[in-house]
Every structure is written in structure tokens, then in C-alpha cells.
C-alpha positions in Angstrom: 49.4 38.6 -139.5 49.4 37.0 -142.9 49.9 33.4 -141.9 49.9 33.6 -138.1 46.8 32.7 -136.3 45.2 34.3 -133.3 44.0 30.9 -132.0 46.1 30.1 -128.9 45.4 26.3 -129.4 47.2 26.4 -132.8 50.7 24.9 -132.8 52.3 28.2 -134.0 51.0 29.9 -130.9 52.6 27.4 -128.4 55.4 28.9 -126.4 59.0 27.8 -127.2 61.3 26.3 -124.6 64.9 25.7 -125.5 66.9 23.5 -123.0 69.4 26.4 -122.9 66.8 28.5 -121.0 67.1 26.3 -117.9 70.7 25.1 -118.2 72.7 25.9 -115.1 75.9 25.6 -117.2 75.0 28.6 -119.3 75.3 32.3 -118.5 72.5 34.8 -119.1 74.4 36.0 -122.1 74.4 32.5 -123.5 70.7 32.3 -123.2 69.8 31.1 -119.7 66.6 32.7 -118.5 66.2 31.6 -114.9 68.5 31.9 -111.8 71.4 29.4 -111.7 70.3 28.0 -108.3 66.9 27.0 -109.9 68.4 25.8 -113.2 69.4 22.2 -114.2 72.7 20.9 -115.5 72.5 20.3 -119.2 68.8 19.5 -119.6 67.7 17.8 -122.8 64.6 18.3 -124.9 63.5 14.7 -124.1 63.6 15.5 -120.4 61.6 18.7 -120.8 59.1 16.8 -122.9 58.8 14.0 -120.4 58.3 16.3 -117.5 55.6 18.4 -119.2 53.8 15.4 -120.7 53.7 13.9 -117.2 52.1 17.1 -116.0 49.4 16.7 -118.6 50.5 19.6 -120.9 50.2 19.5 -124.6 53.8 19.5 -126.0 55.8 18.6 -129.1 59.4 18.7 -130.0 60.9 20.4 -133.0 64.4 19.9 -134.5 65.6 23.4 -134.0 68.7 25.0 -132.5 68.9 27.9 -130.1 70.7 30.7 -132.0 73.3 31.2 -129.2 74.1 27.4 -128.9 77.5 27.0 -130.4 77.6 23.2 -129.8 75.9 21.5 -132.8 75.7 18.1 -131.1 72.4 16.2 -131.2 72.0 16.4 -127.4 71.8 20.2 -127.6 69.4 20.2 -130.5 65.7 20.7 -130.2 63.0 23.0 -129.1 59.9 22.1 -127.1 56.7 23.9 -127.9 54.2 24.1 -125.1 50.5 24.9 -125.2 49.7 27.4 -122.4 46.2 28.4 -123.5 43.1 26.8 -124.9 41.1 27.9 -127.9 39.0 30.3 -125.8 42.1 31.9 -124.4 41.8 30.3 -120.9 44.8 28.6 -119.4 45.3 24.9 -120.0 46.5 24.6 -116.4 46.3 27.2 -113.7 49.9 26.5 -112.5 51.3 27.5 -115.9 50.2 31.0 -116.4 53.4 32.2 -118.0 56.5 31.0 -119.8 58.5 31.5 -116.5 56.1 29.3 -114.6 56.8 26.5 -117.1 60.5 27.0 -116.9 60.6 26.9 -113.2 58.4 23.8 -113.0 60.5 22.0 -115.6 63.8 22.9 -113.9 62.4 21.7 -110.6 61.1 18.4 -112.0 64.0 17.3 -114.2 66.3 16.3 -111.3 63.6 14.0 -110.0 63.4 12.1 -113.3 64.3 8.4 -113.1 67.1 8.8 -115.7 68.6 11.6 -113.5 68.3 9.8 -110.2 69.8 6.5 -111.6 72.8 8.3 -113.2 73.7 10.0 -109.9 73.4 6.6 -108.2 76.2 5.1 -110.2 74.1 4.0 -113.1 73.8 0.3 -112.4 72.4 -0.6 -115.8 74.8 -0.6 -118.7 72.5 1.3 -121.0 72.2 4.1 -118.4 76.0 4.3 -118.1 76.4 4.5 -121.8 74.0 7.3 -122.0 75.7 9.2 -119.1 79.1 8.8 -120.8 77.9 10.4 -124.0 76.4 13.4 -122.3 79.4 14.4 -120.2 82.0 14.3 -123.0 83.0 17.6 -124.4 84.2 17.7 -128.0 87.5 19.6 -128.5 87.7 21.4 -131.8 
């Protein structure tokens, strides 16, 4: 306990969420932590951040990689830290009592994001199409 703090409101005490935890394209061995039917296809850190910010949770993104993520692309990079508890140890929000609660909530909300609904609808704006194209390409090494 040299540098770590006991205060749940400190940034080091926020829980970590990697996009791989809720990625339906990953296996459990590759780091997925929730059932495939509840998971989302290739979620990004930005999407996780947007969903949780909209829910009124204190979050910030770090430029870290999940150890089992073999793809070093920017879209797979990132870790979201989420504040679950306040300084006195009470929950910030009742619906998020655990890491699992947060993962299930995020996985449920990401498909409802505007960027997701527009892409599946054909992506009428050129910027949306460009973004969609980038995400689906797999690099062959």
C-alpha cells in the first residue's frame, strides 16, 4: 500500500474497462467477460465513454492496451476507468454496484448509440461511411 490510496474517489481506485471485455467477437480466452449474446461487436473506448458519461458516471480514458489484444491498431487501444464509489464508500449510482453491472449496461447501450444506428442504416453521411469502412477492415500480416 505504498502509493495506492484507500480513497474510492481517487482515480487509481476507479475500475478498469477494456473494450475487449464486452466484445462479442472475442472468446473468453481472449478476454471477453460477459456472455456473447449480451456482448457488442467491436466496441470502442469512445463508445464506452460516451455511454457512461451520458449515464452520469465519472469516467476517463487512458491510452492502454489489454494484454491479450494482439491487434495494435488505434481502434483497439484504450482503457476506460470508471468511478463506482464516492469518497465515503457509497455507490455513485445504485444501478452500478459492480464491474459486471457496468459491463452489462454498456453492452446494452452501445447498440443504441447514434453512430451505431446510422451505420446499420447505410451510413448516409460521408463521414459516417468513412468511419465505418475503417473499423471493418482487418489488417493481414
